[in-house]
TORFILO-502420 format. One record per residue: residue in three letters; x, y, z of N, C-alpha, C in turn. Coordinates in steps of 0.05 Angstrom, whole numbers, padded with zeros to 5 digits, always signed. Example, Ala and Ser with C-alpha at 12.3 -4.5 7.8 and 13.67 -1.06 7.14 Angstrom:
2
Ala+00264-00114+00156+00246-00090+00156+00264-00066+00156 Ser+00257-00045+00142+00273-00021+00143+00258+00001+00157 
END
This chain:
40
Met-00076+00207+00043-00052+00218+00031-00045+00201+00007 Asp-00041+00213-00016-00034+00197-00039-00004+00194-00041 Tyr+00004+00178-00061+00032+00170-00064+00050+00195-00067 Arg+00043+00213-00084+00060+00236-00089+00063+00254-00064 Glu+00042+00258-00050+00043+00274-00025+00062+00261-00005 Leu+00060+00235-00003+00076+00220+00016+00106+00221+00009 Val+00112+00218-00017+00140+00220-00026+00150+00249-00021 Asp+00135+00269-00027+00143+00297-00022+00149+00302+00008 Lys+00131+00292+00025+00134+00295+00053+00159+00281+00064 Leu+00164+00257+00055+00187+00242+00063+00213+00256+00053 Asn+00213+00266+00029+00236+00280+00019+00242+00305+00035 Tyr+00221+00319+00043+00224+00343+00059+00236+00336+00086 Tyr+00225+00315+00099+00236+00306+00125+00265+00298+00123 Ser+00271+00284+00101+00299+00275+00097+00318+00298+00094 Lys+00310+00317+00079+00327+00341+00074+00331+00356+00101 Lys+00310+00360+00116+00313+00374+00142+00332+00358+00160 Tyr+00330+00332+00160+00346+00315+00177+00376+00314+00168 Tyr+00380+00308+00143+00408+00303+00133+00423+00328+00125 Val+00409+00347+00113+00422+00371+00102+00424+00393+00124 Tyr+00402+00398+00138+00400+00420+00157+00404+00411+00186 Asp+00406+00385+00191+00409+00375+00218+00387+00387+00236 Asp+00363+00387+00226+00340+00399+00240+00315+00381+00236 Pro+00315+00357+00249+00293+00339+00245+00266+00351+00254 Val+00246+00346+00239+00219+00356+00245+00200+00334+00254 Val+00208+00309+00251+00193+00286+00261+00213+00266+00274 Thr+00202+00249+00290+00219+00229+00303+00226+00207+00282 Asp+00247+00192+00288+00254+00170+00270+00231+00150+00268 Ala+00217+00145+00289+00194+00126+00289+00172+00137+00271 Glu+00166+00163+00272+00146+00174+00254+00154+00172+00225 Tyr+00179+00178+00219+00189+00176+00192+00187+00147+00182 Asp+00196+00128+00199+00195+00100+00191+00166+00091+00186 Glu+00147+00100+00202+00119+00093+00198+00109+00103+00170 Leu+00116+00127+00164+00108+00138+00137+00122+00123+00115 Tyr+00147+00117+00118+00163+00103+00098+00151+00075+00093 Asn+00144+00062+00114+00132+00035+00112+00105+00037+00098 Lys+00090+00058+00104+00064+00062+00090+00069+00065+00060 Leu+00090+00080+00053+00097+00084+00024+00103+00057+00011 Leu+00119+00041+00025+00127+00015+00014+00103-00003+00009 Lys+00082+00000+00024+00058-00017+00021+00039-00007-00001 Met+00044+00016-00012+00027+00027-00033+00032+00013-00059 
END
């Protein structure tokens, strides 16, 4: 997964969580992807 794909995915997950109150991944899964992004 490249940088742009990861950013788009995290933005989608954030919107589902914060705007629609409908999380599609666990907090741990989100954190794992976010940490992966930080390491890029």
